N, C-alpha and C positions, 0 to 999 in steps of 0.2 A: 168152324165146326157146323154151323147152320147150313152153309152152302154144301158141305160134304153130305150131311144127312139128307137134305132135300134132293140132291142129285142122285141118291141111291134108292129112295123109297118110291113105291108105285101107287100109293094111295094118298088121299088128302091133297097135299101140294106137291108138285113136281117141278124141278128146276133144271134147266139146260143152259150151261155156260155158252156164251156167244164170243168166240175168239180165245186163242190160247192165253192171252194176257189175263183173262178173267179166271183162269184156273190157278194162277200163281199163288193167290192168297190161300186157297184151299190146300194146295200142295205143301206150302210152307208150314201151315198150322198142323196138318195131319202128320207131316214128316217129323216135326219137332216132338209132338206128343208120343209118337211111336218110339222115339229114342228116350223117352222118359224125361223130356224137357218141356217147358212152356215156350211158346213162340216168342221171338224177340219183339220188343215194343216197337210200334210203328214210328219211324223217325219223323221229325218235324219238316224235313225237306220235302216240298210238294212233289218233286220228281220221284220220290220213293213211296208215295201213297198208292194204295191198292184201289183200283176202280173196277168193280165187277159189273159187266153187262151180261144180263141173263134173260132167259125167257121163262116165264112162270105159267104153269097150267094149274088153275084152281079147280077143285072138284065142283061140278055143276055149271061150269063155264066152257063152252065149246071152243072159244077163241082164246089162245094164250096171249099174254100181254108182256110187253118189253119193260124191263126194270133195270135201272142203273143204281147200284149201291156203292157208296164210297166208304172206305175204312179210314176215318180221320183220327189222328192222334189227339188225345186229350189235351196235351200241352199246347198244340197249335190252336185248338178251339179256345182254350183259356186265354192265350195271347191275343187272339182275335177279339174276344170279349172285352179285354182290358184296353186294347189298342186297335180299334176298328180299322179294317182294310189292310192289316199287316199281311194277310194271306188273301190274295185276290179272288181265289176260287170259293172261299167259304160263304161269304155273304150272298152272292148270286145263287149258290146251291141251296142254302136254307130258304131263300125267298121263293124258289120254284118247287121245292120238295112237297109232296102230297102227304107225307107223314114222317115220323121219326122214331127211332129206337134208341133210347138213351140208357147207357150202361152206368150203373152206380155200384160201387164196391161195397157189398154188404158186410164183408169182414172188417173193413175200416170203420164203418158205421157202428158195428157191434163193439169195437175196441174204443169207441168214444171219440174218434177223429171227426173234427168239424169241417175238414177240407172238402169232403164229398158233398156235404150239405150246402156249403157256400158256393161250390162250383155249379151245382145243379140249380141253385137259386139264380145265379148269374145267367146261366144258359136260358132258363125259362123267361127271365125278364127280357133278355135280348130277343128271343123268338117273338114274344108278344109285341115288341117294338118294330121288328122287321116288317111285319105285315099285320096291321090291326083292323083290317076291313071286317065289318059285321058279317058273321056267318061264312066268311071266306078266308079270314086271316088265321094265324097260328093258334089263336085261342079256341078255334073250332076244329082244327086238324087233329087227326089221331096221333097220340104219342104213347108208346109202350115204354114204361120205365122198368128196366130189367135189373134186378138186384143180383149181381154176379157173385161167384164164390159162395153161393148159398149152401153148398155141400159141407161147408165148415161152420155153418150156424143153422142147424136144422129148423129152429122155430121160424126162420124166414120162409121156408117152404110151406109151413102151416098156414100162414096168413101174411103174404108180402105187403099188403096195404097197411096192416097194423104194425108190422115191423118198421116200415118207413115212417109212419106217424110217430112211433115211439123213439126212433133213433135219429130222425132228421126232421124235426118239427118245422123249421123254416121252409124247407123244400116242400113239405106236405101242405103247409098253409098256402104257398104260392099256387099249388095245383088246385086246391079247393076254391080259391078266390078268383083265379084268372082264367082257368081252362075248363072246357066243357066236355072234352072227349079224350080220356086217358084211362090207363089201367096199369096196375102193378103186377109184375111177374117175378118169379125167383128161378134162377138157373144155376147149373153147375156142370163142369166138365170132368173134374177129377173126383173120383170116389173117395180118395184119401191122398194126403200129401205128407211129405217129410222135408227136412232141411239138411242140406249138405254143406259142410264147412269148406270154404274155398279161401284163396288169398284175399279176395275182395269182400269177405264176410259170408254170411249165411245165404245159401241159394235155395229157394223153394222149388221143389220138383214133384210132379205127380207120381204116385205109386201105381195107380191104375186109372183107366179112362172109362168113365161112366156118364155119358151125356144125359142130362136130366133138365127138363124144362127149356129145351133149346128151340123147338119148333113153335111152341104155343104163342110167344110174343109176335113172331112174324105172321103166323096164321091169323091172329086177331087183327093185325094191321091190314092184311089183305082183305079181310071181311069188311073192315070199316071203309077202306078206299073204294071197294067195289059196290058198296051198298048204295 
């Protein structure tokens, strides 16, 4: 959704996909939402991961810059954290990346699930160990923590940082103690959702599409990297 929004707007940030393969993720996501469905989860098979190569034009900068953004499945990242080098591409990618956007399921946090808290704590600990160079390692690189599905827990939009502190204390403490450059955001795509009963159980589906808080995390990352 972020790619689709940035590719259509004329102000602030503008994005231009480089190569047809970079449009696949955008096409798949928008196509599913237009049918009243959420996109399928990214499979763990590396051959099926989406790699977006794009050119970004930031307001106030004459020269656009090249950006490669991977869409990695959470299960693959978790497997890599528990068993390093399971996926050959993940460790080198995280070592070279200039910033990160970490998605955290706000709805699960609100429901009391600890899985999101544990997962993010593992990720932060791993990032800090991948590159611990003073003022150049991950503890100094910008990280945008995006609390997703915030459209179903409105207080998350009011104060994303306070929401994270209240519902994910372990994750919050890791941020405060080990990282220097981070910020919390809340985002949502569906203005309202419903559940449809299928043979495989309840299926969550969007009733309408209302992107909210989609561009801000990426815009902040760009500002931090270009500073």
